[in-house]
N, C-alpha and C positions, 0 to 999 in steps of 0.2 A: 716823161708825160705820154700815155697812150695815144696814139693816132687813132681816130675816128673815122670811117669811111661811108658814104652815103650810098643810098641803093643805085643811082645812076653809075657810080664808081663799081660797084658789085657786079651790075649787070654787064657792064664792060669787061671787067676782069674775067669771070666766070663764064660769060655768054650765055646766061640766064635771062629769062623773061621776067620783070618786076612782079607780075602776077604769081609765077611760079616762085619766086622768093617770099612773097607773103602767104603764100598756101603753105610753103613747107614750114613758114615758122608757126602758122598756125597748128600745123600736124605734128610740131615737134621734131621734124627733120632738118632744121638749120636753126643756127643761134637767132635769138630774139634780139631785137635793137633796143637801144637805150635811148631814153629822152635827154636832148642834149639843151633844149630851150623849150619855149612855148609851142614855137611850130617847127622844131627840128628833130631828126632823130638821125641816129647813126649806129655804125657796128663796130665794135673794139676790132683794130685790124689785126691784132693777133689771134680773135677768134675766128675770124673769116679765115686766115692762112692754115690755121689749125684744122679747120673743118674741111677744107681743100686736101691737106695732106692727108688727113683720114681717109677720105673718099678715095684718092690714089692709092693708098694701102690695101683699102679694101678691093678695089678693082684688080690690083697685082694679085691678091690673094686668092680670088675667085678665078684668074687666069690659071695660076700654078695648079690650082685644083682640079681643073677641068681639064688640064694637059695630060 
């Protein structure tokens, strides 16, 4: 069963502001949340981990091309 993370966990884990997360979601730069209930949303943990890993790979690739 997939684990879902809430925005508070994401802000802590990735050191991002929640407004930044919502702005990036709106702009297609961050995974979209999933509605979990009437008043609850979350993100599949696997999508957040994959997003963070992709960002790290892009950063490393840009460092290699800059060197």
